[in-house]
N, C-alpha and C positions, 0 to 999 in steps of 0.2 A: 868725662865727668866734670872737669873744670869748665869746659865749654858750656855744658848744660847748666851748671850753676850760674855762669855769667848771664845766660839767657834768662834764667829765672829772676835774677836780680834786676835785669832790664825790664822784665814784665812787671815786677813789683813797683819799680820806680815809675813806669808808665801809668800804672793804675793809680798810684798815689798822686802824681801830678795832674792826671786827667780829672780825678775826683775833686781836687782843689779848684781847678779851672772851671769845671762845670758848676760847682757851687758858687764860685765868684760870679760867673755869668748869670746865674739865677738871681743872685742878690741885685745885680745891676739892672736886670730887666723887670724886676718885681716892682709893680706900681707903688708909689709912695703911700697910698691908703692902706696897703697890706704890710708895710714895714714897721708899723707900730707894734711895740712890745705888748702883747695881750696876755702874757703869762703872769697871772695874779699871784701864783705861788712864788715866783721869782721876786716880784715887787714887794709882796707882803711878808715873805719869810726868808728866802735864800739870800738875797742881797743884804738886807739889814743884819742878819746873823753873821754873814761873811765879814761884814765891816766890824761888827763887835768882836769877832775873833781876832781880826787884824789889829784892832785897837786895844787888845788885852783884856776885854771884858768877858771872854770865853763864849761858850754856847748859850747865849742869852738872846731873848727877843727884845724888841724896842722898849717894852715895859719892864725889862729886867728879869723876867721869869725864865726858867730853864727852857731852852729851845728844843723841845722833844716832839713837836708835831711831825717832823720828818727826821730821817737819819742824818748824821753829821757829814757824810762824804762830800756832797756838793757844796755846802757852805765852806768846808775846808779848802776845796779847790778854788772857790771864788776868792777866799782870803789870800791864797797864794797868787792868784792872777792880779788882784788889786795891788798887793804888795810889790809884785814884780814890775807892774806898770809905774809905780812910784819910783822904784829903784832905777829904772832905765829912762825915766822922764818921758814916757809915751802914754797917751791917753788910755784910760781903762777900756774904753769902747774898742780901740784898735787892738789891744792885747787880747781882749775877749774874742774878737773876731778871728784873730790868728789862732787862738786856742781851738775855736770851733772848726776852722779849716783843717788844722792838724789832726783833730779827732776824726773828722770825716774821712780824711785821707787814710788814716790808720785802719778805720773800720772797713773801708773798701779793700785795702790790702788783705785783711783777714778773710774777707769774703772770697777773694781770689785764691788765697792759700788753701782754704777749705775745699773749694771746688776743684782746684788743681790736684789736690791729694788723691782724688779718685779719677777725674776725667782727663787730666792733662792740662798743659798751660793754655793752649788756644781755646778749648772749651771753657776753661776757668775764666777767661776774659769775658765770656758771654754772661756768666753769673755776675761778675763784678760790674760789667757795663750796664746791666739791667738795674742793679742796685744803685749805681752812681746816678742814673737818670730817673730813678723812681720818684715821681713828683711829690709824694707825701713824705719821703725821707728828706728831700730838699726843703720842703715846707718847715720841717722841724728846725732847720738851721737858721731860719730868719730871725730868731730870737734866742736868748739863753734858755735852753731846756736841759733838765738833768738827764734826759734820755740820751743826749749826745755823748757825754763821757761814760755813761752807763754802757752804751753799745760797744765802745772801745774795749772795756774790760770784759764784757759778756762774750763778744765774738772772739777776743783773744783767748779767753778761758776755754770756750768751746773748741777752738782750734787746737789748743794744747791737749785737751782730752781726746779729740779725734786722732791727733798725732800719735799718742801713746797707745791707743787702742789699735790703730792701723798697724803698728809695729809690734803689737803684743808685748809691750814693755811690762816688766814685773817690778820696776823700781818704785817702791811705795812713796818715797819723798815727792815724786812728781805728782802723784794723786793727792798728796797732802797740799801741794802747791795749787792744784786745781781747786781744792776746797777753800784754800786761803783767798785766792783771787775771786772765787764766787762770793765769799764773805765780803770782800771789798765792794763787789757789785751790789750786794744787799745794803751796804751802808750808803750807797748812792741812790738806789731806788728800792723802796720797801716791797715793791711787787715781786722782787727776786727772792723773797723769804723762803720759798720752797724749791728753788732751783737746785740746791745741793742734792735733794732727794731725787730730782729728775736726772741729774748727772749720774747718781748712783744707779738708777734704773737703767740708764743707757749702758753703763759699765756692765751691769748684770746680764743684759741681753746680748751685748756685743763682745763680751769677754770670753770668747771661745778659747779653749786650750787652758784656761785657768780652772783650778778646782773650786768647788762651791765655797770652801772655807777661805781660800785666798781672795776670791771675789768679795766676800763679806768683809775681809780685812781691809781691802782697798776702798770699799764703800765707807767703812768706818774712818779711814784716813781723810776722805773727802769731807765727811761731816765734822771730823775733828778740826780740819782746817777752817770750816765755817765758824765753828765755835771760837777758835782762837782769834779770828778776825773781828768778831762782833762783841767778844766778852768785855773788852775795856769800855765800850760804849754802854753796854748793859749795866756794868758795874757803876759807871758814872751816873746813869739815870736813876738807878736804885738809891745811890747815895744822896741824890737831890730830891727824890720824890718819895722814897720809902716803899716803892712798889715795882714789880717786874713789868716792864713794857717791851713787847716784842718789836724791836726796831723803832717804832714810832707810835704816836697816838692818833694818827690820821685815819686808821683803818675803818673804824665805826662811822666816822663822818663821811668817808667816801662811799661806804655801803648805803648810808641813808640818802646821800645825794643821788646815787644810782637807782634808788627806789622812788624818787620824787622829782626827777628831772623835768617832767612835763609841766610842773607847776610854775616854773620860772621864778623860784624863790630868790635867786640872786639878782634878778632884774635885767640881766644882759642877754638872755637867751632869746632867740628869734621866735621860738614856739613851734611845736609840731603837733599835728592832730593825732589823737589816739582814741580807741574805743571808750565810750562813756564809762563802762564798768571799771576799766583800767585807771582812768582819771579819778574816779570816785575812790578807788583803792589807794591811789597816791595821796589823795587828800586825807584819807583816814590815817595813813602812815604818818603824814605830816602832823596830825593832831597828837600822835603818840610819840613825838620826837623826844620827850623827856625820858621815855623808856628805852631809847635806842642809843645810849651813850657808850656801849661796849659791844663787842662781837656777840656775846651771850644775849645781851638785850635785844639786838637786831634779830637774832635767830629765834628767840622766844616770841617776839612780836609777830614775826612772819609765819611761825607755826600756827599761832592763833588766827591770823588772817587767812591762812590756807584752809583752816577748819570752817571759817565763816564764809569765805568767798573763794572757793577752790578754782573756779574757772577764771576769775580775774587774775589770780596769782599766777596761774599757768600761762595766761596770755602775756602778763608782764615779763615773766621769765623768758618766753619765746621772743618777745620784742627785744629784750636785752641781749639775747643770744645772737640775733641777727645784726642789731645795731653795733655790736662790738667791732664789726668789720668796716664801718663807715661813719659812725657818729662823731660829731665835733662838740666841744663844750658849749660853743655859741649857737649850735644847731644851724649854722649857715652852710650852704653849699653841699648839703648831705646827699641830695639826689645825684648831682654829677659825680661826687666821690663814690657813691654806691655803684654807679654804672662803670666807672673806671676800675674799681675794685673787682667787679664781677668778671671783667675781661682778664685781669691778672689771675684771679682764682681759678678760672676755667683752665688756663694754661698750667697753673701750678698743680691742680688735681690730675691733669693729663700726664704731666711729667712724673708725678709721684707714682702713678699707676705703672708707667713704663719702667721706672727704677725698681719698683716692687717686683715686677714680673721677671726682671733680669736676675734676681737673686744675688747671693754673695754680698760683697761689700756695698753694692748699690742699694740693695734691700735694707742693709743695716743702716745706711745713711738715711734712707727714707723713714725708717722707724724712728731713728734718733731725732730727725727734724720734726716729725709729727708729734712725738712725745713732748718736745719743747713747745711746739705750736699749741697743742692742746692745753698745756700748762698755762701759757699766757692767755689763751682764750678763756679758760676757766677763771683765772684771776680777774680778767677784765669784766666778765659777766658778774662776778662777785662784787666788784667795786662800781665805778662810775660808768662802765661800758663805753669808754671813749676809744676811738680808733687808734689814737697815737700810742696807746698802751700795747697795741699789736704790732707796731713797727719792727721791734727786734725779731719777731717771728717771721715777718715777711722776708727779711734778709736771708734767713735760714732756708725758707722755701725756695728762694732763687737758686740755691745750691743744686737743686734737682733738675733745673732747666736743661743742662747739657745732655741728659738722658735722651732727649728728643732728637739729638744730632749725632749720637755716638753709635757705632756699630757694635754688635755683640763681640766680634773678634778683639776690638780695641779694649773693651771692658774686661775681657778675660785676661788679657796681658797685664792690665793694671792690678787686677786682683792678685795675680801671681807675683808681680814685681811692683809694689807700690812706689809711686813717685815720691821723691824727697820733697817735703814741704819747704 
């Protein structure tokens, strides 16, 4: 047992170091023209809010208004990073780069641990190696993106949930911790607003051996953890604005942008050709921008558009559904991204099918991974339909890759005697 634990620690260290080295190499070979920080959210919101927090002005924007467009998690992290850089007298850029590298390393280790829990150490290296070298995950690291710390928390939480389910643990405090960590992820990326419910659905489907009442209790613990994590932020927002805001106010704006992206209203998009009726629909939605300042307003406007232009609305929805897997905010490089993604997705669907057919824990993992993937896909379609929002789901899909290389005998042994994470 001690020898096996030593091997596992060695593998974890190998994954962690390799991930950092590959990311560092990617940064070094990336042409200068691509190293520019194009993250407008970071420049216009996250960084200035982080500096205001560090300087004692609290969660405020440059103009002094409450910073509620996005949740507080990432600005708080940036305030800590900036403060630490001043403390150790090292440039903010260097400390931020170190933070990104550490986050990437931890995320890769979580991918390895998740894959190893079912397939074993060597097959687990396959999943982590594919994630480490995944070009679009590497692309996210070239600039400060909130997805990077989000994926650390998200994968770590998913790992913890899978750990307790695999061992049929009945310890409710662990499920509360799962909910609490999920709430922290929500405070970094508002797209995670419904992940607690998805975690609950996974628990319900995979919690064999638990009574219905006890499964409901554990799901309530997850959701209670969500609430405890986000309540202080919600209370602060209400005290400043007098209204209840679900994590952030960016939701309606993101939905509107996702319905008008072909118009290039921001001025930096390359432009993509779409059917004339879809472009006319987007133009009409743009005219109604005053009505679309809330989720209800967007929904009401789109119901009216559906009644007047049903075919155009269906086409737009279909376009958003497909573009979620390859679209970029600038609309550059979308064709090569689409072709690369198609290759990955073919393999992912194949490995999912193999895992499903094997049944047992392999099938449970496939169901869990696809539930979470469908959640991210749905939220991406609902919002701006940008591929980077699907990056967390891609890492989970890679967990199923070892199914293509494992024998049925090996998997049966794993089901009966799960590996230690």
